[in-house]
N, C-alpha and C positions, 0 to 999 in steps of 0.2 A: 729108281724113278720108274716105273713100269713102265713097258714100251708102248702103251695106248694113248700116254701123252696125258694120265693121270697118277694119283698117287698112289703108294701101294692100300690094298685095304685098310691096314692097321692103323697108316696114317690117317686115312678119312675118317674114320673112331674115333679120331682126335676133338675133327669138326663135323660134329652129324649135319650141317647146314652145308657145307661146302657142295657136297656131291647137287643139291639141286639147283645151283648158280650157273653150270654148263663151262665150270672153272677147265683151262687144260695148264701144262706145263709147257712154259715158252724156253726153258734152258735148266741146262741142269743145274744141282744144287753143287756151289763151291766154297770154302771157307772166304773168299774174298767177295763174295758176293751178296748183296744184300736187300734183293727183294722189297722188305718193307719201304724201304731209302728208296727205292725205283718206284714205286707206285706211290708217293709221295713227293714223286717229281726232282729227288737229289740222283743228280748223276754223275757230282764235280768229284765226287770226296770217298 
């Protein structure tokens, strides 16, 4: 993760419309954490 709350440029390049959304990283990546599940409201497994 870059220190400015954004992805590294090569990762942003994989999702070209992401930068326009004003996203920010809220936690570091881990092998146990699933941000897609969290976004869908699943936080109990």
